[in-house]
C-alpha positions in Angstrom: 76.5 84.6 78.7 79.0 82.3 80.4 81.1 83.4 83.3 84.5 81.8 83.9 85.6 81.3 87.4 89.2 80.6 88.3 90.3 78.7 91.4 93.8 78.5 92.6 95.1 75.0 92.8 97.3 75.9 95.7 97.7 78.8 98.1 100.3 81.3 96.9 103.7 80.9 98.5 104.3 83.7 101.0 106.3 84.2 104.1 105.1 85.2 107.5 107.0 88.0 109.4 108.9 85.6 111.5 109.9 83.3 108.7 110.9 86.2 106.5 113.0 87.7 109.3 114.6 84.4 110.0 115.3 83.8 106.3 116.8 87.2 105.8 118.7 87.3 109.1 117.0 90.6 110.1 115.2 91.2 113.4 111.4 91.3 113.0 111.2 94.8 114.5 113.5 96.1 111.8 111.4 94.4 109.1 108.3 96.2 110.5 110.2 99.5 110.3 111.2 98.9 106.7 107.6 98.1 105.9 106.5 101.4 107.6 109.1 103.3 105.5 107.7 101.7 102.3 111.0 99.8 101.5 109.3 96.4 101.5 106.0 95.4 99.8 103.7 93.3 102.0 100.2 92.1 102.1 98.1 92.0 105.2 95.5 89.4 106.0 92.2 90.0 107.8 94.0 89.9 111.2 96.5 92.5 110.1 99.5 90.0 109.9 102.2 90.8 107.4 102.9 88.4 104.6 105.9 88.7 102.2 106.3 87.5 98.6 109.5 85.5 98.0 110.7 88.3 95.8 111.0 90.5 98.9 114.0 88.4 100.1 116.0 89.7 97.2 114.8 93.2 98.0 116.0 92.9 101.6 119.4 91.8 100.3 119.5 94.9 98.1 118.6 97.1 101.1 121.3 95.5 103.2 124.0 95.9 100.4 123.1 99.6 100.1 123.2 100.1 103.8 126.6 98.4 104.2 128.4 99.6 101.1 127.2 103.3 101.1 126.5 103.7 104.8 123.1 105.2 104.1 120.2 105.5 106.5 117.1 103.6 105.8 115.1 106.6 104.7 117.9 107.5 102.2 117.9 104.0 100.9 114.3 104.4 99.8 115.4 107.3 97.5 118.4 105.4 96.2 116.3 102.3 95.4 113.7 104.4 93.6 116.4 106.1 91.5 118.1 102.7 90.7 114.7 101.3 89.6 114.1 104.4 87.3 117.6 104.0 85.8 116.9 100.3 85.1 113.6 101.1 83.5 115.2 103.7 81.3 117.9 101.3 80.2 115.2 98.6 79.3 113.3 101.2 77.3 116.4 102.3 75.5 117.3 98.7 74.6 113.9 98.2 73.1 114.1 101.2 70.9 115.7 100.8 67.4 118.9 102.6 66.9 119.3 105.3 64.3 121.8 104.7 61.6 122.0 101.0 62.4 125.7 101.0 63.5 126.7 101.1 67.2 128.4 104.3 68.3 131.6 102.5 69.5 
């Protein structure tokens, strides 16, 4: 029996806490709080340092838009983000399902 081993050709691109904070324009302490609230996904290395995927830059922009436009607290933003994600998933599911009757309703 042969076992395949895969090796990464390069380290995955990720951002440290300081580089993430600088890139998003947010203070590192606020970033830590958002991580504690579960609003941002991070990975931790063996030393406990936070590392962010590039996709989390877009997530921070989303959090900032919700905060500014709806004047929500950060804990409420978590609920709004979860609901928006659920709505988006339901819309994707609905688009994949075939329509009955074949003709659009409009």
